[in-house]
N, C-alpha and C positions, 0 to 999 in steps of 0.2 A: 192706107195700104195694111193690110195683114198679113206680116210676114212669117206665120206661124200655124200649123195646123189648131183649128178651131179646139176649147179646151170642151166642149162640151161634146161634141163627136166623138171625139177622144175617150170620154169616160161612157159613150155608149160602146165603144170598142172594148173596153175595159169590162162590160157587161155580160159580153159574150161568150161568160166562161166555159159550158159544157155542155152537153144535149142531155145527159140526163146522169144522175148518182144514184148508185146503189149504193144504202147504208147498211143493208145485213151482208157480212164477209161470206155466206153461205146461204143458200135456201134451206128452209127445213125439208128433211127429205117427205116425197110423196108417199101418204098412206093410201087405204081402200078411199078415203075421203079428202078431198084436196084442203089443205089449210086453209083459212080465212084470209085474206091478203089486208092490208093497210097499207093503202096509198095517199099519197099527200103531192100536192103540188105548190110551187115557189116563185116569184118574180126576182130575178134577178136586177129588175131597174131598181124597183124597190127595197130591196136588199142593197144597194150602193148608195141611195140617194137618201134612206133614213137610218142608215147605221153611222155610228161615230168615226166609226172608222173608213169608210166610203165618203163621209163627209170631209174629213182629216185629207185624203187624198186628192179631192175635188178642189178642196181650197188649195193645196200646195200646187197642183198645176196649173190652177189660175195665176196664182202669185209670182211663178216662174217665169209663165207665157207672157205677165204684164209686165215684168223684169226686161225678158228679151224684147217686148217690144220699143222700150224704152231707149233702151242702147241704142236699137236700129235705128231710132227716129233721130235719136239725137245726131248720130250719123249720115241721116237722109237730110237734116236740117243744113249741116255743115256743107254739104253738096249745093244746097241751094243758095246758101249766104253766099259760098264763092261764085256759083252761076251770077247772080244777084249784082256781085261786085265786078264779077268780067265783064257783065253787060253795061254797066253803068260808067266805066274805065273803059270801055276799048277803046274809042277813040282816041284818046291821052297816054296811053300805055305803049312804051316802046314794043319794037315787034319782041326782043328777047323776053321781055316781060309777061307779055301776050302769050307767047309761046310756052313759058315756065305754068302760067296760070293754068291753061289750056289741059296743061300735063296733068297738074295738080288734080282737074275736075275729073280727068281720065281716070287717073289712079284712085281717087279716092270713091269713085264709081265703081273700080273692078272692087275695092276694099270692103264697100258695102255689100255688095252680091255675095262676096267668098263670108262674109258676116249671116248674112240669111241663110246660107248654106250649111253654118256652123251650127246656129239657132236651130234651123227644124231638127237636126243631127241631135243636136244635144236635148230637144224636146223630145224627140222620139225614144231617146234612151230614159229619158224619165219616167215617159208613160209604159215603155216595158218592164222599167221595174217596179212599176206601181202594181200594173196588171198581174205579175208574176205574185209579187207576194197579195196583193187579194184573190189571186187564184188558191192558192194554197190555205190560206185562211178560212175562205169558203167552205172549201172540200172538208176544211178540219171539224167546221161548226158543223154542217150537213150532215156529216158522220157520226157524230158526238150526238145530234140532235135525234137524227133516226133509232140509233141505239138504245136511249134514253126513252125515247116517246114509243118505242117499238113497233118502227115504221116498216114493213118489206122493199119499199120503191119511194123514191122521192125525184119528181121530173121539176124541171125548170119548165116554167109556162111559155116562154116565146121561141127557145131553141129546142125545146123536148117532143115536137112531134107530138103536141095535145091540141088537139082538137076542139074539146070540148071538156070543163071541169066544172065540178060544184063547187061554188063558194064554199061548201061544207069541209071542204076536202083540202082549203087552201091555208098554207099556213107559213104565208109570210112575212106573218107581224110574228109567229110563236120565232122564226130563223133571225128574225131581225133581233127580238130580245136574247137568243143564244147567244148571237155575235158579242152585243153589247157586253154581255156575261165572259162569253170566252176571250174577247180580244179588247183591252184594256190597253189605254194609251199609260205610257209609262208614269208614273208619280214620280214627283219632284224628292229630291233626299229631304228627311225631315230636318229642320234645323239643330244645331248640336246645342244640347242642355247648357245652358247660361250655369257659368261658372261662379260658385259663391264669391262673394269680396273678401280678399285676404285681410285677415285678421291685424290690426294695427297692435303692433309691440306695445 
């Protein structure tokens, strides 16, 4: 039984970032002849799947989900074992013991339901935090990319109302590279320099 939202569908929700991103603070003042526009499109799904940060988020959510699955599975097994014990000893148990075991099964069943709800809530919190962080990073990267490359407008392919876009203006790979350049995982602290051995007197 799946006790928490599917990680893949969750990552799909993370990818629906925004309809379009303007990368110029202000558009140039129009003269008698309109200035040339430089437009690009990108695929947010690919950005999430191909960037180091996107892979890290997917792995983190997957690990969190698997941990909660294991916790819920342990509780479920405990209930099933207690039910099996109750069935096998039903005729030999005293009425008081039988009643107590039945109450234990009901109590543990309620605890499992509560644990399932808690796991779903915790998972949604993890997803929300990851989504907000990724959105902020992606917007920052695209704005930097647009300024560096002289784009007037950059649209997201799936949510930006792009009915057709030539491959020649697809900048997804460049954005993936820019993302990995600007958003790097923290580096481990450099090991302390080895102290020279103390001189013997």
